[in-house]
N, C-alpha and C positions, 0 to 999 in steps of 0.2 A: 656460714652457715652448715651445721652439719646434719647431712642428710641418710638416712640406711633407705633403699630401694631393695622390696622385697618382691619378687614376682617369682612365679614359677615356669618359665622360659623367659630367653630373650637372647635374641641374633648377636652373635654368632653363634652360642652355644647351643641352643635348641630352639627350635618352632614349631607351632604347629600351626600359629594365626597372629593377626594384626596383633595381638598383646605383645606378643616376643620382639618385633617391631618397635615398640614405643621403648619396653623396657629395655632395650640393647640402644636407641636412639638418646634417650630424656636424660639419664643421667650423664651424659659426654658433654650434655646440651649444658647442661646444669655445674658441671665444673669447669666449661669454656666461661660460665657465670659468676664464678669465683667460691662455688660450694662446694665443699670437702664431703663426698659421696662414696658410699659404699653399697655394691650391688651383690643381693644374698641368691642364691640358684641353689636347686635340686643337681645333685652330680646325675644326672641320667646316664645312659648306657650309651647316647648318641653325643652327650659333650664331650665323650673321649675319640669320637671317629671325626671329628672336626678341623685335625693337626694344630689347635691351639695349645699355647703353653701351658701345662697343669702342672704344681708341686703339691708337696703335701705339707702341712703349717704344721705338723706332727702334734694339733691340739684335739682331742678326742673327748666325750663326753655321754653320759648316759642322760637317754631322754624319756621320761615315765609315760607311758601312752596305757593306762588302765591299769592291768597287772605288771605288766609286761616293760621292760626297760633297754630297749634298745638304745644302739650305741652309734652317734654323730660322729664320722670323721671328718674334718675341716679340712678341705684341697682350696688350691688359692690361686689366682689366675690374674686378668687384668683384660677392660674392653682394650680390643686393637686402635692403634692408633691414641690413646690417653694414657691418661696416668689414674684410672678409675680402678680401685680394686675390685675383683669381682671374687668372692668366700662361696665355695661349693659344700652342701652338704650331700654327706657321701653316707650310703645307706648301701650296700648289694644288694638286699632282701628284701629292699622295698623301692632300689629305682636303678637296677641294672636287668634292664626288661627291655622289648623291641619298640615298644612307644610311649611316649609320655603319659598319656592316662588312659590309653588301651584304644583299640577297633578292630572291630568298627563298635562293640560292645563296651562301657568303660569298665576298668580292674572293680572287681569288687569290694578291694582293702581301701579305696581311694580316700575315704574319710582317715584311714589310720595312716594314710601316705601325708597326706596335708597338715593333717593336724602334728604328725613328727616335725615338718617341715617347718610350719609357724613358731611351733613352740624352741625349735633349735635356733632359728633367727633370731629370736630373742635371746637364748643363751649367749648365741655369738656376740650381739649386740654387748653385752653386759660384760664379755670379755674382752672389749675394746680399749679399754681405759676412759679415753677422753666421752665425754655425754654426747647422746646425741640430738638434736633441735626438735629433727621431724623425723617420722618413721613413716614412708609412703608404700603404702599397699597395694598390689592391683589384683581384682578380683576373686572368686569364691573362695579359692586355692588359699590364699592368705586372710580368709574372713576372718579366723581365730587371733589376729596379731594383736587388733586393738583390744579385744577381750583380756588375754595374756596381759598387756602390756597394764592394765586397769587396777585387775584384779589379782594377779599371782605377781609381778613385775614391780609394782609400785612401789616401793619402798629401793631398789638395787638405783643407783646413783647416775649411772650411767644412762638409763630412758626415764627415769620416775618422772623427769620433767619435759620431758616430749612430748609433741604433738604427734595424733596419728592424721593421716590422710586416705581416706580410699576411695580408688580409683574402678569403676566399673567401666569396662569395657565391653561388654555386650550381654542387655539384661536375660537372654535368653538360656543365657549358662549360671545357674545359682548354686548347686551343691546342696542339693538335698539329700541327705541319709538319716536312715534307722534309727529310732528316737534313741534303743541303746548304743547308740553308736558315743553319746552325751558321755559313758561312761569311758570312754578311751580319753576325753580332753580333760579330765584331770577336777574342772571346774565344778561348782554344787550344783544339784539340782535345782535350787532355787531361783536359777539362770531361765533355765528350761523353761520358759512362759512366754505367752503369746505377742509380751512387748517386746521379748529380748532376741532368744535366741528358739524360740518352737516356731513352729509353721504348718499347721494340721497332722498334730501328733508327730513330727517330724524333725529331726537335727536341718538348722538352715545355715551352712557357714555364712554366704553373703550375707545374708539378716542381717546375722550377728556382727560384720563388719559395718554396715551399714549403722546400727542402732549405737555401737563403742565407740568408732569413730569420731574423733573432734570435726572434720570436715571430710567431705563427700566430694569427686570431682566424677564428670562423666568424660565424655570425649567430641563433646561438640554441646554450644548453646541449646540449639532445637532441642534435640535428643535428651538436657538435663528436664526439657518440659514435658515431652512425651513419655519418659519413664514415669512423672506422676500421674500420668491418669492410665488408665484401661484404653489399649490394650496394651500400650509400650510399657507397663509397670511388668508387666508379665505375672499377679499377682500378689506383689510387693507396693503396688501406686500408696497406699495406705502408709505402708512403713514409710515412704521415700517423702509422702507430702507434708508429714509430720515432721521431718526432718529439714524441710524446704530451706528454710533459712542458710542451710548448713550445704545445701545443692550447686555446685559452679559446672559448667558446660565451658571446656577448652578442646579448641581444635586440634589434633596428631599435626604434627609436621612430617616435612617429607625428608629423607636425606638426600641432600641440594646437592652432592658430592658425586652422589651414584645416579639422580637423576637431573644430569644436566645435558641438553643438548649440543653444547657448546663442547662439550668432552666429554662426548659418549663415544666410546670406542666400541660399542655395539650396532652403529648404526654408522653409513659408509660417508654422511658427509656431513661433520658437526655444524654446526647452528645457531643463531642467535634471531632476537627480533629483526636484524639489518638485512638478514640473509636467510628466512624464514621459508618463503617459498620453495630456492634450492633446494634447502636443505630436506625438504619434506618430498620434495620431487625426487632426490637422489635416494629417498627411503621407499616410496612408490615400488621405484624399479628394482629395488633390491627385493621386497617383499614378494612382487610379482614373479620373480624369477626361485624365491622361495619357495613358492606356492603351486610353479610349473606352469607358470601363464608367460607366453609369450613375450607379452610388454603390459602396463599398467594401462588401464582406461581413463576414459576421460569422465566417467561418473564418479560423484562425490564418495569417498569411502566410508561407513559407517563400521565403526570397532567395536565389540564386545567382548573386553577380556575382566573375565570373574570364574569366581566358581559358578561350577551349573548346580544350584538348587535352589528351592523354591523361594529364601530372603531374597533372592539378586532377582527378582522379579522373569526368569527365564521366558514363563509361558507368554508374558508381554512379548518376548522378544520373537518368539515363534509363530506371534498372530502376525506381528509388524511384518515380519518378513515374507508369510503368507499373503500378506496383502500387495507388498510391494516389490517383491524378486521380480515379480512379472512384468512390471510399467515399464524398468530397463530405466528405469531413474536412479537407481543408486546402489553399487557393491557393497554387500555383508561380508565384514569380516570376524566371526570369533574364534576365540582362542580360551579354550578352561575345563576344568575337568570335574567330575561330580557325581550328581544322580545317575544312573544308571541309563534310568527311561528320555530325559531330557539329553545325554550324550547320543542316545539311538535317534529321537526324533532332530535332530539337528544333523544327523548323518545324512536323515533321506531329505532332509530341506537340501542338503546341499547334493545331495545326488537329484534334487528334483528340477536344481537352478544351478547347472554346472558353468562357471566363468562368470556367476552372478554371487553366488554365496559359496565362501571358504570357510571349512569348519577343521580346525588343530584341537584335536584331542588332546588334553596335557596339558602340565605347566612347564613352561620354557621360560626362564626370565631374560636367556636375550631378545628370545622372537617376541616379548611383551612387549620390551624397548622399542626393536622395530617398528611394534602395531603401532605403538604410540606415536612414534615418527611419521609414521608414513597415513595415518587415518585423517582427514579432514573433521569428523565428529567422530565422538564417545557415546555408548548408548549406556546410560545406569538408571534400568528402572524400578529400582532395590521397593520390595513393600514396605523395608525397614531398613535403614541405615545409621549406626551409633556416633560413625564419624565415614568413615569411608578415604582410600588413599588413591583408586584410580583416577579418579576426577580432577585430585590434584596434579598428578602425573601427567594428564592430558591438556591443562593449562601451559604446564611448564613446558610442554612442547607443541604450543601451538594450537594443539588437537581442542575445538569445540566441545562441550559436554552438554549434553540430551539426558537429564537427572530428574528424576521424580521427586516432589517440594515433601523433604521427609529427612529429619536427622541431619547429618552433617553436610549431609550433599545440597539443603537448601540454605545451611550457612557459609557454603563456600562459593556457590554459583549465583551471578548475580542474571535474572532474568532479564533476557533483549527486548523488554519493554521499550516502548516508543522514549521514554524519557529518560531511561537508561543509560541507550543510544546515546541521545544528545547528550548526556555528564558524560560519556564516555567509561562509565561503569561496568556497561552489559559485559559476559564474560562466556554464555552460555544460556540455556533455554531450560525450562522449567515446565512440569506439570501436578497437578494436585491429585486428583482419583484415579484411585490404582485399578485403572481398567484400560481394553486396547484401545478405544475412541482416545484414550486423552494422552493418551502415549502417542498415538499418530497423529494428532494435533502438534503436538510438538515438534514431532519428526517435520511434519510439513512446515512449519515455521521456520526449521532448519534450514532444509532443502530453498524455501523462498531469500533465506537470507543468505545461504552461498551462491545463487544465480548473482548477488548483489556484491562485486569484488570489494569495492567501496568497503560497506556495510560489512564482509564478511572480514578482511584485513582489522578491521578494526576492532571485532571480536577477539580476533587470534592474536592481537600485540597488548589488549588490556588483559587476557587469562596470561599472557606471558611476563602481565607487570607485577601480580600478585609475589609478597612473599609467605610463602607455606612452609618455610624455613622450620625446624626445630631450636633456631635461637630465639623465634617470635615467640613459638608454645612455651619453651623454656622459661622466658621471664613473664609468662604469663603463670606456669606452676609454681615459678618465685616469687611471685607478688601473690598468690595462693598462700602459701608457708608463712610469708610475712603476717599475712592476716592474719591466718589459725594461732600462730605464735602470739600474738597479741590479746587472744582472747580468752578465757577459763576454761577448761580442761570438762570433757561433757562428762554429771555424773552420772555414775553406775548406783545411785540406790534404786 
């Protein structure tokens, strides 16, 4: 099967979030499963700072964008450690910038930047010679690809018979633009209607991808259901419900070579399920030293490793700390960066409870690995979570997650009910309502379980047995591609 992956970011070339992790790992997994995969990315300024081998292909072409015809220069690289080619769309006017999308405000011309990229991706595909079976698009930045494939490129042999798959990584990011940006697409105004490309008099790129793609996926089965209802659909629940039979949820994988306690060089004593207690204690000692403590204390260590934003339930975490930190029953460790108000509130909590609440503001990959190895439990009180990776890392490192029952969290953590414990399936603790009391009750359950060494060891070992590798996720995507190829394409009438 020949697959064209089209994404606006991918590790290790450029990254702002989880999309990049998926777009960098999935092509490699599909390649290992026997697919012929090509990845297409924009050539941002960031791409050239990563020390990766990049060369010119000598190929360039004009891309019609409204009345302009900017030139796309095509560069070549590959995903490290694989034979997956990466083709980079270069245009300095559009991509030679300090940020991928603009920060704190989005770039005013983001519509033009990703209209250009989407059309350039298909132009690249048409110049590849061999036909593609599947064109896999990611998020709003590639929302026009499926429309272009069906409307403008339907007679080009390389892509004419391909099926398009649109993956939604987070419904909160949709690509809404001024209606006059429709002129930049080169598509007939007849498609700017409430059933296809228009949303409240605006051009909606994610909606366009949902409507025109032959199949739609998102990053967990539960999230696939949540986005077909309010508020999870962020206004597009009706559009997604209309395409409900085409919507599939596939949990993201993790890089099991990077996140592997048995080989992790960022922790002091590598471990597996046979010596997990010794490995985690060594990590606790190292973490205590890193934080300036003489030695680790005997209390359970509850960690929070995430962005400090409303989605992640930081307000629930702060309330939990306020209720529990003074009891002497638990030690808190927080690692993350985000909203200034949350950062300051956490600093105040750490100052109020020295030796009980440790807070490190910032992102430190090595410290994240050490915290996952050292912690007894991981706190994930997200308001919504399309997939989530931190709870997958936790299970692999023998750290028991306490999560809100939403999106990918409920799909990947089995609540420690009496039956699940009896069956050896429990891997963590879940709670439903997004309120401090429900979160507190779940943590109390976890603390009570921690007091039972046999029960806790069962939870730890059950989590470490789970397979969240990209090979598992890759096989699920391969099944989706095969199913989509067996069906007729979506009509654009």
